[in-house]
N, C-alpha and C positions, 0 to 999 in steps of 0.2 A: 751867695747861692751857687751850688755846684751845677754842672751840666745836667746830671741825672735828676737832681731835684727840680730843675726848671722844666725838664721834659714831663715829669709826673704832674707837677702843679699846672703846667701850661694846658694840658689836656683837660684837667679838672676845671680850670677857669673857663674853658670854652664850652662846657656842657650846656650852659644856659645863656650863651652869648646872643645878643641881639645886635644886628648891624643897621647902621643908618640907611635910609633910602638912597639907593644908587641904581644905576642901570644894571639890570639883571645879567649875570654871566650865563653863557650858553654851555650846556654840558651834553655829552653823548655817552652812551654805554656800549661797550663791545662785549658780547657774549658768544658762546658757541654751544648750543644744546647738544648733549651727547658727547661733548668733548671738553668737559670742565664746566659747562653750563654758565651760571652766574655766581659761582663760588658761594660764599656765605651771604647770600642775599644782597650783593653789591648793586643790583639793579634798583634797589630801594634807597640807595645812598642819599639822594637829595630830596626824598619825600618829606614834606613839611618844612623845607628850608626855602623861604620865599625869595632869597637873594639869588637863587640859581634856578634856571629853567632847563629841564631835560627835553631837548628838542628832537632827539632821534636815538634809535637802537639799531645795532648791526648784529645779525645772527644769520648764518646760511640756512638754518632750518626754519621753514615758514611758521610752523606751529609754535616753536619756542620764541621766535621773534614777536609774534602776535601777543603771546602771553606776557613777555617782558615789556612790550609797549603799554599794555594795560596796567601792569604793576607800577611802572615808572611814570606813566602819564605822557609818554613821548607821542608826538603827533605823527612822526614819520619812521619808517623802518627800511633797512637796507640789507641785502644779502651779503654785500661786500663792504667791509669796514673802510677800505681805502677810498671807495666811492663816497661813503658817508663823510669821511674827514675832508675830502676835497670840496664837497658841496655845502656842508654845514659850517665849516670853519669854526669849530668849537673853541671855547676858552679852556674847557676842562674835559678830559677823557677818563672814563672809568674802564679799566681793563679787568674784567670780572672773572674769567675762567679760573678754576682752581688748578687745572693742569698747567704746567710751565712750558710745555713744548711749543706754544705759540707766543709766549710772553715777549721774547726778544723782538720778534717781527712787529707785534702790536705796539710795543713800547717805542720802537724806532719810528714807526709811522706817526704815532701821536706826537713824539718829540719833534720830528721834522715838520709837523704841522704847527709847531709853536705852542702846543697846548700843555697846560699843567695836567698832572696825572695822579689818579688813585689806582693802585694795582694790588690785586689779591696776593696774599703770601702763599708759599715763598716767592720772593720777587723773581728769582731766576733759577734755571735748572742746573747751573754750574757757576763756579767762581769767575771764569773768563766772561761769561754773559753778564754777571753782576757788575764786574769792572767796567764793561762796555756801557752799561746803563748809567753808572755814575758819571763816566766821562761825557756821555751824550747829554745828560741832564745839566751838567755844569757848563758845557759848551753852549747849549741852547738857553741857559738861564731860566729853566723852568723849575717849578716846585713839584716834588713827588711825595705822596703819602703812601707808605706801604701798609697793607691791611692787616697788621698784627692787632686785631681788635681787642685782644685780651688786655693790652696795656691801657686801652681807653674805657674798659668796663668800669662802671661806678665802684664796684667793690675793689677792683685793683687800685683805684685812686685812693680809697680808704686805707688799704694795706700800705701803700706808699707813705701815707701820713704816719701810720703807726711805726714803720721802720725809721723814717726820718726823725720823728720826735722821741725815739728811744723808749716807747711805751712798754716794750717787753725786752729792753736791754739792747746789748750789742749784737749785731748780726755776725754769727759765727760761721755758718756754712749754708749752702743751698743744695737741695737734692731734688732731682726731677726724674720722673719715669714717663715713658711713652705709654700709648694705649695698650700695647702688647696684645693686639688682636691678631688677625691673620696677616697683618702687615708688620708684625714684630721684627725688630732688627733695623735694617737699613731703611726701609720705607717709612717706618715709624719715626726714625731719626729725622728724616727730611720733612715729613708732614707735621708731626706733633712736636718734635724737637725744635722746630722753628719758633713756636710760641714760647717754649721754655727758655730758649737762648735769648730771645728778645726781652723776656722778663728778668732774667739774670742780669742783663746789662742795665735794665731800668733800676734795679736795686743795688748793684755793685760796681757799675762802670764797665769799661772794656776789659776783656780777658787779656792776660799777658802770655800764657802758654797753655798747652793741652797735652796730656798724656792719655793714650787710649789703647784699648784692646778690642778688636773686632774679629769674630770667628763665624764660620758657617758649619753647622753640625759638628762642632768641637774641633774643626780644622782651622789652622791659620789662614787668613784671607789670601786667596789666589785668583788668578785671572779667570778661571772657570766659574768663580762665584759671582762675577759682575753681571748684572742684569738690568733690564728696564723695569721701572715700577709699573704696577697695575694702573696707577693714576697718571702716568706720563709726567713725572716730576724730575726726570734726569736719571743718570746712572746710579745704581744702588748696589749694595753688597752686604752680606752677613745676616745671620738670624740672632746674633747676640752682640750687643754693643755696650761697652762700658767706657766712660770717659771722665777725666778729672780736669777741670779748668782752674787756673789760678787768677785771682783778681787782686787789686790793691788792698792794702790793709790786712793781709793774711787770710782773706776770705777765699774759700774754695767752693766750686760748684761742680756737682756730679750729675751725670746723665746716664741712664741705663734703659735698655729695651731688650728683652730676651723672649724668644719663643717659648711658650709654656702651656700648661693645660687649663689656664683660666683666661677666657677671652672677653670678659665683660667690659674691661677698660676703665672700671671705676676707681682704680688707684692712680690713674694718669693725672699728673699735676706737678706743681712745684711746692716743695716744703722749705720754708725759711726757718732755720734753727737759730734762735737767739738766746742770749744768756739768761733771760728770765721768762722764756716762753717759746712757743712754736706756732707757725701759721701754715696752713695747707690751702693752696689755691687750686681748685678743681679745673683741670683742662680736659677732662674725659669727654665732655660734650661741648661742642662749639657754641651751644646756647646755655650752658650751665650758669656761668656768672656767679659761682658760689665760692666762698672762702670761709675757713674756720680757724679759730684761735683757741689755744690752750695756754692759759697763763700759769705755767708751771716751769720752774727752772730745771726740773728733772725730766721734762718732756713726757710725763705720764700723768694721768689723773690722780689726784690725791685729795686730802681733806681741804686744802686751800684752793685747789682747782679741780673740782669734782668731775667736770665734763668739758667737752669741746663746745664752743659757742659759735653760732653762725655770725659772721661779721656783716653789719649793715653798711650801706653806702654812705657817702659823705654827709647826706642830710639825715642820717640815722634811719633810713629806710632800707628794708631788705630788697635788693635788686635780684630778681630771680632769673634774669637772662641778659644776653648781650645785645638784644635787638636795637637798643639805642646807641650802642658803641659805634656802629657804622656812621650814624648821623653825627656823633661827637667828633669822629675823625674828619668827617666832611667839613664841619664847622671850623675845626682847627686848620685844615688846609686853606679854607677861605680866608681866615685871618692871616695866615702865613703869606698868601698871595698879596693881600692888601698892605701888610706891614713890612714885608721883605724878609722876615725871619724864616728859619727853617721849620718845617712841620714837625709835629711830635714824633713821628716815625719817618724821617726823611730817607732819601735814597741811600745815604751812607749807613744809616741805621738798618735799613732793609738788607744791605749787603752783609752785615755782620753774621746773622744766622747761617747764611750760605758759606761764609768763610769759616765759621766755627765747625760746620759739618765737614768741609774740606779738610780742616785741620785734624779732625778725628781720623779720617782715612789716611792722611799723610803720616800721622804718628804711628798708626798700625804698620804701614808699609815700611817706614824707616826703622821701626823698632825702638823709637826714642821719643821724647817729648819734642814738640815744635813750638816756636814762638810766633806771636802775632805782632804786626801784620805778617802774613805768610810771605816768605821770600819767593817761593815757587808758586806762581799764580795759576799753573795749569790744573786741569781737572785731574785729581790723583787717580781716579778709577779709569779714566780714558787713557792715562799714561801706561796702564798695565797692558 
């Protein structure tokens, strides 16, 4: 079994896992209302999982903290997460804000406290930060689960089975588009591209190189185009991003996000083009959890494949959302802690989308393709 097969199957196996009676682990949640909040409902991570007790929530905003305490069942709340970590001494910390501007500080505090971590994606706002997180996690010997919940969705696990079993032939290429709303270009790349890159690796392994073109209003990328994102996810640039990645076995992956006159975002997703059919995984809504298959070698409807079909989950049920994906990733982390293995989306996995994004900007600035792992680990936009 290859590494990517074990990742996909590992998450699937954990979906209905039951753990023997042991002492409950203590978990806390770090959020920040108005500054990334609780991401994609990560305050609900441990709901319904009896092996873990959420003992406290930290949020500097009183109303947000009270709401998160009610949602998570936490008995205590803190305005300062440092105080919470010192007093509660948790086994697990959930770093929930979707903005990355506080991730490094929160991650460092949790790791120094010796706690295992679940962290919202993207893991870091820059490659140097992501490298520091990897080094710290390995030094402290803690397990980290990065919240790319798309890989844990039931329908994604079914797609992984279809690709692994060759049900629609050989994987030829992967094509991803961002949401292309008002964040089209660089911000879309960081936020939605993160999901797409994580899934590309799930299906095809690690990328070998990238060649990219990034422009702003049809001008080649320059210093004056670098900006902070509206969601505080690190330095961004460009309103038109196009990139090609090379994977083993001759598979190429493409990502694009361009400012345009259609902002609905419903073409956002990853398309897996295979020799006997095509699959589209919808990433346009963080709660969509939908994928579709067309069993046609020509990739268009015909008399043998008259229409696209919605793909059911592993138990042949249609899963309409990702709400259980967070719990699935939590269960997977719990098993990783107890068995000593790496989580389904560990800290090195979480670094890859950040590195792939950095590679896109590096390629544009160098005017040539760049290989992975990147030799230059600096933030390419900061270096401008």
